[in-house]
C-alpha positions in Angstrom: -21.6 30.1 7.2 -22.3 32.7 4.4 -18.7 33.9 4.8 -17.3 30.4 3.8 -15.4 30.4 0.6 -16.7 28.1 -2.2 -14.9 24.8 -1.9 -13.9 24.8 -5.6 -11.9 28.0 -4.9 -10.2 26.8 -1.7 -6.4 26.2 -1.7 -5.0 24.1 1.1 -1.5 24.5 2.5 0.3 21.2 3.2 2.5 21.7 6.2 4.9 18.8 5.6 8.4 18.9 6.9 10.4 22.1 7.8 13.6 21.8 5.8 16.1 24.5 4.8 19.4 24.8 3.0 21.3 21.5 2.4 18.8 19.5 4.5 16.1 20.3 1.9 18.1 19.0 -1.0 19.3 15.9 1.0 15.6 15.2 1.9 14.6 15.6 -1.7 17.3 13.2 -3.0 16.3 10.6 -0.4 12.6 10.8 -1.2 13.4 10.8 -5.0 15.5 7.7 -4.7 12.8 6.0 -2.6 10.2 7.0 -5.1 12.2 5.7 -8.1 12.9 2.5 -6.3 9.3 1.9 -5.3 7.9 2.6 -8.7 10.5 0.9 -10.8 10.9 -2.1 -8.4 7.2 -2.8 -8.2 6.7 -2.4 -11.9 9.6 -4.8 -12.6 8.0 -7.4 -10.4 4.6 -7.0 -12.2 6.4 -7.3 -15.6 8.3 -10.4 -14.5 5.1 -12.1 -13.3 3.4 -11.3 -16.6 6.3 -12.4 -18.8 7.5 -15.5 -17.1 5.2 -18.5 -17.2 6.6 -20.2 -14.0 5.3 -17.2 -12.0 1.7 -17.7 -13.4 0.4 -19.0 -10.0 -2.3 -17.6 -7.7 0.2 -16.1 -5.2 2.1 -14.2 -7.9 -1.1 -13.1 -9.6 -2.1 -11.3 -6.4 1.4 -10.0 -6.0 1.3 -8.6 -9.5 -1.9 -6.7 -8.6 -0.4 -5.6 -5.3 2.8 -4.3 -7.0 0.8 -2.2 -9.5 -1.4 -0.8 -6.7 1.8 0.1 -4.7 3.3 1.9 -7.7 0.1 3.9 -8.1 -0.3 4.4 -4.4 3.1 6.0 -3.8 2.8 8.1 -7.0 -0.2 9.7 -5.5 1.8 11.1 -2.6 5.6 11.5 -3.3 5.7 13.7 -6.5 3.5 16.3 -4.7 5.6 16.0 -1.6 8.9 16.5 -3.6 7.4 19.5 -5.2 6.4 21.0 -1.9 9.9 20.5 -0.3 11.9 21.6 -3.4 9.8 24.5 -4.7 8.6 25.5 -1.2 5.1 25.9 -2.6 2.8 24.2 -0.2 -0.4 25.0 -2.0 -2.7 22.3 -3.3 -6.1 23.0 -4.8 -9.3 21.6 -3.3 -9.8 19.4 -6.4 -6.2 18.2 -6.3 -6.6 17.4 -2.6 -9.8 15.3 -3.0 -8.1 13.5 -6.0 -5.1 12.7 -3.8 -7.4 11.5 -1.0 -9.3 9.3 -3.4 -6.2 7.5 -4.8 -4.6 7.3 -1.3 -7.7 5.6 0.2 -8.1 3.4 -2.9 -4.5 2.2 -2.7 -4.6 1.6 1.1 -7.9 -0.4 0.9 -6.7 -2.4 -2.2 -3.4 -3.3 -0.5 -5.2 -4.6 2.6 -7.7 -6.7 0.6 -4.9 -8.1 -1.6 -2.7 -9.0 1.5 -5.8 -10.8 2.9 -6.2 -12.8 -0.4 -2.5 -13.7 -0.4 -2.9 -14.9 3.2 -5.8 -17.1 2.2 -3.7 -18.4 -0.8 -0.9 -19.4 1.6 -3.4 -21.0 4.0 -4.8 -23.2 1.2 -1.3 -24.0 -0.1 0.0 -25.1 3.2 -3.0 -26.6 5.0 -4.8 -28.2 2.1 -2.1 -28.7 -0.6 -4.0 -31.4 -2.5 -7.0 -29.1 -3.1 -4.9 -26.0 -3.8 -5.4 -25.8 -7.6 -9.0 -26.8 -7.2 -9.7 -24.0 -4.7 -7.4 -21.4 -6.1 -8.3 -21.8 -9.8 -7.9 -19.0 -12.3 -11.6 -17.8 -12.2 -11.6 -17.6 -8.4 -8.4 -15.5 -8.4 -9.8 -13.1 -11.0 -13.0 -12.7 -9.0 -11.1 -12.1 -5.8 -8.8 -9.5 -7.4 -11.7 -7.8 -9.1 -13.6 -7.6 -5.8 -10.5 -6.1 -4.1 -10.1 -3.3 -6.7 -13.8 -2.5 -7.3 -14.7 -2.4 -3.6 -11.7 -0.3 -2.8 -12.6 2.1 -5.6 -16.2 2.3 -4.4 -15.1 2.8 -0.8 -12.7 5.6 -1.6 -15.2 7.3 -3.8 -17.8 7.3 -1.0 -15.4 8.9 1.5 -14.0 11.4 -1.1 -17.6 12.5 -1.7 -18.3 12.8 2.0 -15.2 15.0 2.5 -15.9 17.1 -0.6 -19.2 18.3 0.9 -17.5 19.6 4.1 -17.1 23.4 4.6 -13.7 24.9 5.4 -14.3 28.4 6.9 -11.3 28.7 9.1 -7.8 27.3 8.7 -6.7 25.7 5.4 -3.4 24.4 6.8 -3.1 20.6 6.6 -0.6 19.4 9.2 0.5 16.3 7.3 2.5 15.6 4.1 -0.6 14.7 2.1 -4.4 15.2 2.1 -5.3 12.8 4.9 -9.0 12.3 5.6 -8.5 12.8 9.4 -6.6 16.0 8.9 -9.3 17.4 6.5 -12.1 16.5 8.9 -10.2 18.2 11.8 -9.9 21.4 9.7 -13.6 21.5 8.7 -16.1 23.8 10.3 -18.9 21.4 9.5 -20.3 18.8 11.8 -18.2 15.7 11.1 -19.6 13.3 13.7 -21.4 11.1 11.2 -18.3 10.9 9.0 -16.1 10.1 12.0 -18.4 7.2 12.9 -18.3 6.0 9.3 -14.5 6.2 9.4 -14.3 4.2 12.7 -16.6 1.5 11.2 -14.3 1.3 8.2 -11.2 1.0 10.4 -12.8 -1.8 12.3 -14.0 -3.7 9.2 -11.1 -2.9 6.9 -8.1 -2.9 9.2 -9.0 -4.9 12.3 -11.0 -7.7 10.7 -8.6 -8.2 7.8 -5.8 -8.3 10.3 -7.7 -10.9 12.3 -8.3 -13.0 9.2 -4.6 -12.8 8.2 -3.5 -13.7 11.8 -5.9 -16.6 11.9 -4.6 -17.9 8.6 -1.0 -17.9 9.9 -2.0 -19.6 13.1 -3.3 -22.5 11.0 -0.2 -22.3 8.7 2.2 -22.4 11.7 0.3 -25.4 13.2 0.5 -27.2 9.8 4.2 -26.5 9.5 4.9 -27.8 13.0 3.3 -31.1 12.0 5.9 -31.6 9.2 8.4 -34.2 10.3 11.6 -33.0 8.5 13.3 -29.7 9.4 14.0 -29.2 5.8 10.4 -29.5 4.9 9.3 -27.1 7.6 11.9 -24.5 6.5 10.9 -24.9 2.8 7.2 -24.5 3.7 7.7 -21.5 5.9 10.0 -19.8 3.3 7.1 -19.9 0.9 5.2 -17.7 3.3 8.0 -15.5 4.6 7.9 -12.7 2.0 4.1 -12.2 2.5 4.4 -12.3 6.3 7.2 -9.7 6.2 5.1 -7.4 4.0 2.1 -7.8 6.4 4.3 -6.9 9.4 5.8 -3.9 7.6 2.4 -2.7 6.5 0.2 -3.3 9.6 2.9 -2.5 12.2 2.9 1.3 11.8 -0.9 1.4 11.2 -1.6 -0.6 14.4 0.8 1.6 16.4 -0.8 4.7 15.0 -4.2 3.6 16.5 -3.1 2.3 19.9 -0.4 4.9 20.8 -1.5 7.5 23.4 -2.1 11.1 22.4 0.7 13.6 23.3 2.0 17.0 22.5 4.2 15.5 19.8 1.4 13.3 18.5 1.0 15.0 15.1 4.8 14.7 14.4 4.7 11.1 15.4 1.7 10.5 13.1 3.6 12.0 10.2 6.6 9.7 10.8 4.3 6.6 11.1 2.4 7.6 8.0 5.7 8.0 6.2 6.5 4.3 7.0 3.5 2.7 5.4 3.0 5.3 2.7 6.6 5.5 1.4 8.9 3.0 3.1 6.8 -0.1 2.7 6.3 0.3 -1.1 10.1 0.9 -1.4 10.9 -2.2 0.5 8.3 -4.5 -1.2 10.4 -5.2 -4.3 13.4 -6.3 -2.1 11.2 -8.4 0.2 9.9 -10.4 -2.8 13.2 -10.7 -4.6 15.9 -11.3 -2.0 16.1 -15.0 -1.1 13.1 -15.7 -3.3 14.4 -18.5 -5.6 11.3 -18.4 -7.9 11.7 -14.6 -8.7 15.5 -14.8 -9.0 15.0 -17.8 -11.4 12.5 -15.8 -13.4 14.9 -12.9 -13.7 17.7 -15.3 -14.9 15.3 -17.0 -17.3 14.2 -13.7 -18.8 17.8 -12.4 -19.0 18.9 -15.6 -20.8 16.0 -15.4 -23.3 17.0 -11.9 -24.2 20.7 -12.8 -24.4 19.9 -15.8 -26.7 17.6 -13.6 -28.8 20.5 -11.1 -29.3 22.9 -13.8 -30.1 20.5 -15.3 -32.7 19.9 -11.9 -34.3 23.7 -11.4 -34.7 24.0 -14.7 -36.6 
């Protein structure tokens, strides 16, 4: 152990994707477009919700927080990945790696908690509509959102500190496109059993239990929808939940498959592709999920556009 390099002096190599020639530039363009779409789209949604009063509802309050977290989350990974592919410099410092790990774990946990809050919001709205504004009042929403962000921050800090105390005496090559906690523990020459147990406990509590809560909410929601007499009423009620349900499927689908799929020789490459889905693809699709066929958001865009147009017309006169 005396031969181990001081962690503060360690430089990791991120073995992302092997790209050469025109493929490298094409990959960079695709990832850049996805990054710009994810950040600008999510920030536009957050701005709309803040600016337009008709979107000042509990559901859109949580969506605003979710969109900001997604913009932060994807900004933790993609700029570094673009630099690695374009500049072919795969090095990342130990401090940079731990910082990336912290924000990645914070974003992932915050998204899961916010999706759960949004599922509860939809459950109250559909199953107990008369009590909706009594249950989902402003103070409750603020407390729930604050809990999501503070607990996620504390959780990611704990795991970042646990990883920062590991020793890396052998390989420094991370076979992933970012500093993933499992990849770092696999590289470590320290005993990681206690950390692996802590990670399993977190996966059960954070991923599995929240998924059960969301699924249970939608079982009650679907039962309530089926009791509605008119087909128009059923469709209208379901459409109010469809955007959130789509995001849940897009987010949890790759994660669940990542855990249940059997190990194979191509397992690490498959893990990269699955991670790519929930780290990059979902934040990119989120703005479209919540704008296409969403009359409230489209109406908010039209309202904000009309206000600006009228303001310009008034200033000319």
